[in-house]
C-alpha positions as CSV (number, residue, x, y, z in Angstrom):
1,X,-38.0,-46.0,-6.3
2,X,-38.7,-43.2,-8.7
3,X,-36.5,-40.8,-6.7
4,X,-33.8,-43.5,-6.4
5,X,-33.8,-44.1,-10.1
6,X,-33.5,-40.4,-10.9
7,X,-30.6,-40.0,-8.6
8,X,-28.8,-43.0,-10.0
9,X,-29.4,-41.8,-13.5
10,X,-28.0,-38.4,-12.7
11,X,-24.9,-40.0,-11.3
12,X,-24.5,-42.2,-14.4
13,X,-24.7,-39.2,-16.7
14,X,-22.0,-37.2,-14.9
15,X,-19.6,-39.9,-13.8
16,X,-17.7,-39.5,-17.0
17,X,-17.4,-35.7,-17.0
18,X,-17.1,-35.1,-13.2
19,X,-13.5,-36.1,-12.8
20,X,-11.4,-33.3,-11.2
21,X,-10.0,-32.1,-8.0
22,X,-10.5,-28.5,-6.9
23,X,-7.6,-26.5,-5.6
24,X,-7.3,-27.2,-2.0
25,X,-8.0,-23.9,-0.3
26,X,-10.0,-24.1,3.0
27,X,-10.8,-26.7,5.5
28,X,-14.1,-27.6,3.9
29,X,-12.4,-28.3,0.6
30,X,-9.7,-30.4,2.2
31,X,-12.2,-32.5,4.2
32,X,-14.2,-33.3,1.0
33,X,-11.2,-34.5,-1.0
34,X,-10.6,-31.1,-2.7
35,X,-13.8,-31.4,-4.6
36,X,-15.4,-28.0,-4.7
37,X,-15.8,-26.5,-8.2
38,X,-19.6,-26.5,-8.2
39,X,-20.3,-25.0,-4.8
40,X,-22.1,-21.7,-4.5
41,X,-22.1,-20.8,-0.8
42,X,-18.5,-20.4,0.4
43,X,-16.2,-17.3,0.0
44,X,-13.4,-19.7,-1.0
45,X,-15.1,-19.7,-4.4
46,X,-13.4,-16.3,-5.1
47,X,-10.3,-18.4,-5.9
48,X,-11.8,-21.8,-6.8
49,X,-14.5,-20.6,-9.1
50,X,-15.5,-16.9,-9.2
51,X,-18.9,-17.8,-10.6
52,X,-19.7,-19.4,-7.3
53,X,-19.8,-16.0,-5.5
54,X,-22.7,-14.6,-7.6
55,X,-25.5,-15.4,-5.2
56,X,-23.6,-15.3,-1.9
57,X,-24.4,-12.8,0.9
58,X,-21.9,-10.4,2.4
59,X,-19.4,-12.7,4.1
60,X,-15.8,-13.5,4.6
61,X,-13.6,-16.5,5.3
62,X,-10.1,-17.0,6.7
63,X,-8.2,-20.3,6.5
64,X,-4.9,-21.7,7.7
65,X,-3.4,-24.9,6.5
66,X,-0.2,-27.0,6.3
67,X,1.7,-27.9,3.2
68,X,3.9,-30.9,2.5
69,X,7.6,-30.0,2.3
70,X,10.9,-31.9,1.7
71,X,13.4,-29.9,3.8
72,X,17.1,-30.7,3.7
73,X,18.4,-31.7,7.1
74,X,22.0,-32.4,8.2
75,X,22.6,-35.3,10.6
76,X,25.7,-36.4,12.4
77,X,27.7,-38.9,10.4
78,X,30.7,-41.1,11.1
79,X,34.0,-39.2,11.4
80,X,34.0,-36.0,9.3
81,X,31.3,-37.2,6.9
82,X,28.0,-35.3,7.2
83,X,24.8,-37.3,6.5
84,X,21.7,-35.7,4.9
85,X,18.1,-36.5,5.2
86,X,15.3,-35.3,3.0
87,X,12.1,-36.7,4.6
88,X,8.7,-35.2,4.0
89,X,7.0,-33.3,6.8
90,X,4.1,-30.8,7.3
91,X,5.2,-27.2,7.0
92,X,3.5,-23.8,7.3
93,X,4.0,-20.5,5.6
94,X,6.4,-17.8,6.8
95,X,5.2,-15.7,8.5
96,X,2.9,-18.1,10.2
97,X,0.3,-15.5,10.9
98,X,-0.3,-14.9,7.2
99,X,-3.3,-17.1,6.3
100,X,-3.4,-19.5,3.3
101,X,-6.6,-17.8,2.3
102,X,-8.5,-14.6,3.2
103,X,-11.5,-13.5,1.2
104,X,-14.6,-11.3,1.3
105,X,-17.7,-11.3,-0.8
106,X,-20.0,-8.3,-1.2
107,X,-23.5,-8.8,-2.7
108,X,-24.5,-6.1,-5.1
109,X,-27.7,-7.4,-6.6
110,X,-31.1,-8.7,-5.6
111,X,-32.5,-12.3,-5.0
112,X,-34.0,-12.2,-8.5
113,X,-30.8,-10.9,-10.1
114,X,-27.8,-11.5,-7.8
115,X,-24.3,-10.4,-8.5
116,X,-21.3,-10.0,-6.3
117,X,-17.7,-8.8,-6.1
118,X,-15.0,-10.5,-4.1
119,X,-11.5,-9.8,-3.1
120,X,-9.1,-12.5,-1.8
121,X,-5.6,-13.5,-1.0
122,X,-4.8,-17.1,-1.8
123,X,-1.5,-19.0,-1.4
124,X,-2.2,-22.5,-2.9
125,X,1.5,-23.5,-3.3
126,X,4.4,-23.6,-0.9
127,X,7.2,-25.5,-2.6
128,X,10.0,-26.9,-0.5
129,X,12.5,-29.2,-2.3
130,X,16.0,-30.5,-1.9
131,X,18.2,-30.8,-4.9
132,X,21.6,-32.0,-6.2
133,X,23.7,-30.1,-8.8
134,X,24.4,-32.4,-11.8
135,X,27.8,-31.9,-13.4
136,X,27.7,-34.7,-16.1
137,X,25.0,-36.5,-18.2
138,X,26.5,-39.8,-17.0
139,X,26.2,-38.9,-13.3
140,X,24.3,-41.6,-11.3
141,X,24.7,-40.5,-7.6
142,X,23.0,-37.4,-6.3
143,X,23.8,-35.9,-2.9
144,X,21.3,-33.2,-1.7
145,X,23.5,-30.1,-1.3
146,X,20.8,-27.5,-2.2
147,X,17.4,-26.5,-0.9
148,X,14.6,-24.5,-2.5
149,X,11.6,-22.8,-0.9
150,X,9.2,-20.9,-3.0
151,X,5.8,-19.4,-2.1
152,X,3.3,-18.8,-4.9
153,X,0.2,-16.8,-4.3
154,X,-2.3,-14.3,-5.8
155,X,-4.4,-11.4,-4.8
156,X,-7.7,-11.5,-6.7
157,X,-10.5,-9.1,-7.5
158,X,-13.5,-11.1,-8.8
159,X,-17.0,-10.5,-10.1
160,X,-19.8,-13.0,-10.4
161,X,-23.2,-12.6,-12.1
162,X,-26.1,-15.0,-11.9
163,X,-28.7,-15.2,-14.7
164,X,-32.0,-16.8,-13.8
165,X,-34.1,-18.8,-16.3
166,X,-36.8,-19.8,-13.8
167,X,-38.4,-18.0,-10.8
168,X,-37.0,-18.6,-7.3
169,X,-38.4,-21.9,-6.0
170,X,-39.7,-23.1,-9.4
171,X,-38.7,-26.7,-10.2
172,X,-37.2,-27.8,-13.4
173,X,-34.1,-28.1,-15.6
174,X,-31.7,-25.1,-16.1
175,X,-32.9,-22.8,-13.4
176,X,-29.9,-20.5,-13.7
177,X,-26.3,-20.0,-14.8
178,X,-23.6,-17.9,-13.2
179,X,-20.4,-16.6,-14.7
180,X,-17.4,-15.1,-13.0
181,X,-14.1,-13.5,-13.8
182,X,-11.1,-12.7,-11.6
183,X,-8.1,-10.4,-12.1
184,X,-5.0,-11.4,-10.3
185,X,-1.8,-9.9,-9.0
186,X,0.4,-13.0,-8.6
187,X,3.5,-13.0,-6.5
188,X,6.4,-15.3,-5.6
189,X,9.0,-15.3,-2.8
190,X,11.9,-17.6,-3.6
191,X,14.9,-18.7,-1.5
192,X,17.7,-21.0,-2.7
193,X,20.5,-22.3,-0.4
194,X,23.5,-24.1,-1.8
195,X,26.4,-25.8,-0.1
196,X,29.6,-26.3,-2.0
197,X,32.8,-28.0,-1.0
198,X,36.0,-25.8,-1.1
199,X,39.6,-26.3,0.1
200,X,38.6,-24.4,3.2
201,X,35.6,-26.5,3.9
202,X,31.9,-26.3,3.0
203,X,30.7,-22.9,1.8
204,X,27.0,-22.0,1.8
205,X,25.4,-19.3,-0.3
206,X,21.9,-18.0,0.0
207,X,19.9,-16.3,-2.8
208,X,16.4,-14.9,-2.5
209,X,14.0,-13.2,-4.9
210,X,10.5,-11.6,-4.8
211,X,8.6,-10.7,-7.9
212,X,5.0,-10.1,-9.2
213,X,3.1,-11.0,-12.3
214,X,-0.4,-10.7,-13.7
215,X,-3.0,-13.4,-14.2
216,X,-6.7,-14.1,-14.4
217,X,-9.4,-16.6,-13.7
218,X,-12.7,-17.6,-15.4
219,X,-15.6,-19.6,-14.1
220,X,-19.1,-20.9,-14.8
221,X,-21.6,-22.5,-12.6
222,X,-24.7,-24.1,-14.2
223,X,-27.8,-25.0,-12.3
224,X,-28.6,-28.2,-14.2
225,X,-31.7,-29.3,-12.3
226,X,-33.6,-28.3,-9.2
227,X,-36.9,-29.8,-8.1
228,X,-37.1,-27.4,-5.1
229,X,-37.5,-30.4,-2.7
230,X,-35.0,-33.2,-2.6
231,X,-32.6,-32.9,-5.6
232,X,-30.5,-30.2,-7.0
233,X,-27.5,-30.6,-9.4
234,X,-24.9,-28.0,-10.1
235,X,-22.1,-28.3,-12.7
236,X,-19.0,-26.0,-12.5
237,X,-15.9,-25.3,-14.5
238,X,-13.0,-22.9,-13.7
239,X,-9.8,-21.9,-15.3
240,X,-6.8,-20.2,-13.6
241,X,-4.2,-18.7,-15.9
242,X,-0.5,-19.2,-15.4
243,X,1.5,-16.4,-13.8
244,X,5.0,-15.9,-15.1
245,X,7.7,-14.1,-13.1
246,X,10.8,-12.2,-14.0
247,X,13.3,-13.8,-11.7
248,X,16.5,-12.0,-10.8
249,X,18.5,-15.2,-11.5
250,X,17.4,-17.1,-14.6
251,X,15.8,-20.5,-13.7
252,X,18.2,-22.3,-16.0
253,X,21.0,-21.2,-13.6
254,X,19.1,-21.7,-10.3
255,X,15.8,-23.5,-10.3
256,X,12.6,-21.5,-9.8
257,X,8.9,-22.1,-10.7
258,X,6.2,-20.0,-12.3
259,X,2.7,-20.4,-11.1
260,X,0.9,-23.1,-13.1
261,X,-2.3,-22.8,-15.0
262,X,-5.0,-25.2,-14.0
263,X,-8.5,-26.3,-15.1
264,X,-11.2,-27.7,-12.8
265,X,-14.5,-29.4,-13.7
266,X,-16.9,-30.6,-11.1
267,X,-20.5,-31.6,-10.2
268,X,-22.3,-31.2,-6.9
269,X,-25.5,-33.1,-6.0
270,X,-27.8,-31.9,-3.2
271,X,-29.9,-34.8,-2.1
272,X,-32.8,-35.9,0.2
273,X,-35.6,-33.9,1.8
274,X,-34.5,-30.3,2.2
275,X,-31.1,-31.4,0.7
276,X,-29.0,-32.0,3.8
277,X,-26.6,-34.3,1.8
278,X,-24.0,-33.0,-0.7
279,X,-22.0,-35.3,-3.0
280,X,-19.2,-33.8,-5.1
281,X,-17.1,-35.0,-8.0
282,X,-14.2,-33.1,-9.5
283,X,-11.3,-33.3,-12.0
284,X,-8.3,-31.1,-12.0
285,X,-5.4,-30.5,-14.4
286,X,-2.3,-28.6,-13.2
287,X,0.2,-27.6,-15.8
288,X,3.5,-28.1,-13.8
289,X,5.4,-29.1,-17.0
290,X,5.6,-25.6,-18.3
291,X,6.5,-23.9,-15.0
292,X,10.1,-25.0,-14.8
293,X,13.1,-25.1,-17.1
294,X,13.8,-28.4,-18.8
295,X,16.7,-30.6,-18.0
296,X,20.1,-29.4,-19.2
297,X,21.3,-32.9,-20.0
298,X,19.4,-35.4,-22.2
299,X,18.1,-38.6,-20.6
300,X,16.9,-37.0,-17.4
301,X,13.3,-36.8,-16.4
302,X,11.4,-33.5,-16.3
303,X,8.5,-32.1,-14.4
304,X,5.1,-33.4,-15.5
305,X,1.5,-32.2,-15.5
306,X,-0.7,-33.4,-12.7
307,X,-4.2,-34.9,-13.2
308,X,-6.2,-35.3,-10.0
309,X,-9.6,-36.8,-9.3
310,X,-11.7,-36.3,-6.1
311,X,-15.0,-37.1,-4.5
312,X,-16.5,-35.8,-1.3
313,X,-19.6,-35.9,0.9
314,X,-21.1,-33.6,3.5
315,X,-24.2,-34.1,5.6
316,X,-26.1,-31.4,7.6
317,X,-27.2,-32.5,11.1
318,X,-29.7,-30.2,12.8
319,X,-28.8,-29.8,16.5
320,X,-31.2,-26.9,17.2
321,X,-33.0,-24.2,15.2
322,X,-29.8,-22.2,15.1
323,X,-27.0,-24.8,15.3
324,X,-25.9,-27.4,12.7
325,X,-23.1,-29.9,12.5
326,X,-21.4,-31.0,9.2
327,X,-19.5,-34.2,9.1
328,X,-17.4,-34.6,5.9
329,X,-15.4,-37.3,4.2
330,X,-13.7,-37.6,0.8
331,X,-11.1,-39.3,-1.4
332,X,-8.6,-37.8,-3.7
333,X,-6.3,-39.4,-6.3
334,X,-3.4,-37.0,-6.2
335,X,-0.9,-36.9,-8.9
336,X,2.7,-35.7,-8.1
337,X,4.5,-33.7,-10.8
338,X,7.0,-36.5,-11.4
339,X,6.5,-39.8,-13.2
340,X,8.9,-42.0,-11.2
341,X,9.6,-41.8,-7.5
342,X,13.0,-43.5,-8.1
343,X,13.9,-41.3,-11.0
344,X,13.0,-37.7,-10.0
345,X,12.9,-34.8,-12.4
346,X,15.7,-32.3,-13.3
347,X,15.3,-28.6,-14.0
348,X,18.2,-26.7,-15.4
349,X,21.3,-28.3,-13.8
350,X,19.6,-29.4,-10.6
351,X,17.9,-32.7,-9.9
352,X,15.3,-33.3,-7.2
353,X,16.5,-35.4,-4.3
354,X,13.8,-36.3,-1.8
355,X,12.2,-39.2,0.0
356,X,8.7,-39.8,-1.5
357,X,6.5,-42.8,-1.4
358,X,5.0,-42.7,-4.9
359,X,4.1,-40.9,-8.1
360,X,0.4,-40.9,-7.3
361,X,-1.3,-41.0,-3.9
362,X,-4.6,-42.3,-2.6
363,X,-5.6,-39.7,-0.1
364,X,-8.4,-40.2,2.4
365,X,-9.9,-37.0,3.8
366,X,-12.2,-36.2,6.6
367,X,-13.3,-33.4,8.9
368,X,-16.3,-31.4,10.1
369,X,-17.8,-28.1,10.9
370,X,-20.2,-26.4,13.2
371,X,-22.4,-23.6,12.0
372,X,-24.7,-21.3,13.9
373,X,-26.9,-18.3,13.3
374,X,-27.0,-15.2,15.4
375,X,-30.0,-13.4,16.8
376,X,-29.9,-11.2,13.6
377,X,-29.9,-14.3,11.4
378,X,-26.3,-14.1,10.3
379,X,-24.3,-17.3,9.7
380,X,-21.0,-18.2,11.4
381,X,-19.0,-21.4,11.0
382,X,-15.8,-23.1,12.1
383,X,-14.4,-26.0,9.9
384,X,-11.5,-28.4,10.1
385,X,-10.2,-30.8,7.6
386,X,-7.4,-33.4,7.3
387,X,-6.0,-35.8,4.7
388,X,-3.9,-38.9,5.2
389,X,-2.2,-41.2,2.8
390,X,0.3,-38.8,1.2
391,X,3.9,-38.3,2.0
392,X,2.8,-36.3,5.1
393,X,-0.4,-35.5,6.9
394,X,-2.0,-32.2,5.9
395,X,-4.6,-30.2,8.0
396,X,-6.6,-27.0,7.6
397,X,-8.7,-24.8,9.8
398,X,-11.2,-22.2,8.6
399,X,-13.7,-19.6,9.9
400,X,-16.6,-18.1,7.9
401,X,-18.4,-14.9,9.0
402,X,-21.6,-13.5,7.4
403,X,-21.9,-9.7,7.9
C-alpha cells in the first residue's frame, strides 16, 4: 500500500503540468501517443529534447513514417464538367527512400559525468493542402483549383550534458539534471500547382521553391526521483525555435509556410520492480498562427495554434536473457490548425478546401518493438507504431543500433 500511495501521489502532483504531446518522430513515439519529452534512451531525442541524449551510448536510429495529406484529385463528371475530390489519405515523402528521421549519438563522457553530441535529420512536417483562390470578400463557394505541397525539415547538431547530484545507484530526490542545445539548418521544399480557366480551356501552372534558414532547440531533463528499485520519475521540457524562409514568391501571393516554433513539457514514470513499465504524459504547443500570411479579406478564418495532449504506456517483457518485447499503447488529443472544419482558414488570397472530420481528434495509438543484445552486449531494436482516429491512418517503422 505504501508503494501504491507514493505512485498515486506522484501522478497527482504532475497531472496538472504534464499536458503535452511530443513531436511525432519515430515509431516508439507514435505508438505511445507522441508522448516522449522526458525519455533519455532513444536517439530520437536529438530532435525531441537534446538533453535526453546526454547519458546515451554510441547509437543511431532511422525511422520511416507516413503523413496525412489532402491531395487534389480530378474525377470524371457529367458532360464537360470536371469534379474534384479532396479526401485525406496517408502519404510519404519524396523521394521515398529519404527517412523521416536519421540520427546518431556519440558519448563523450563517463558514467559519472556523461555528455554526448548528436547529429540528426528530422522532417516532422509534410504539408499537402488543396485550396481555392478567393476573388471577393463576399464569396461563399470555393472550388479546389490549386494544390500545395511543402516539406519542412531540419539538420541538427546537438550537445547534451548531465550533471549528477547523487552517486550512481543512490536513491533519493533530484539525482541529476541534463541540459541540451541544438543548432539547426532548416530547409523547405515547396510546390504549388494552380489551374485557371481561359478561353482556350484550363491552364495549369507549377511553381516550386527550395530555401534554407537557421534555428535552434533547447532542452532540459530533470531526474526528479529515483529509488533505484521500483520508481523513477523524469520531467522534461524542450523548445524548438521557428525557422523563417526567404521564399522566391512572397506568401501573400502564393501560400507558403515557415516552420513553426513549438514547446513540449512531459513527465515519464518508470514503475514496478526493475522498472519494466513506463507511463508518459506530455503537452505540446505548436505556433502555426505565425507561420502563414493572414487572410487578405476580413471575415475569413486564419490558421490557429495547436495545443496537443498525449499519454502513453510501454511494458518490457523478458523473452530470454538477450531478447525483450515492448508492447505499447497511447492516446493523443490532436488539435488541427483550424478552428472550424466547416469554415477553413485563408492565407493570402487562398482558402483551404479539404474534407476533414473535425477541428480536434481523439487518436488511439498502439505498436510494439523487439530488442535484443549481441554477443558483445550491444543493443538492437525494431519498432512499429500506428495511430487511428484521425482523418487518415498513420504508421511508422524504426530501427535502432548501438555501436
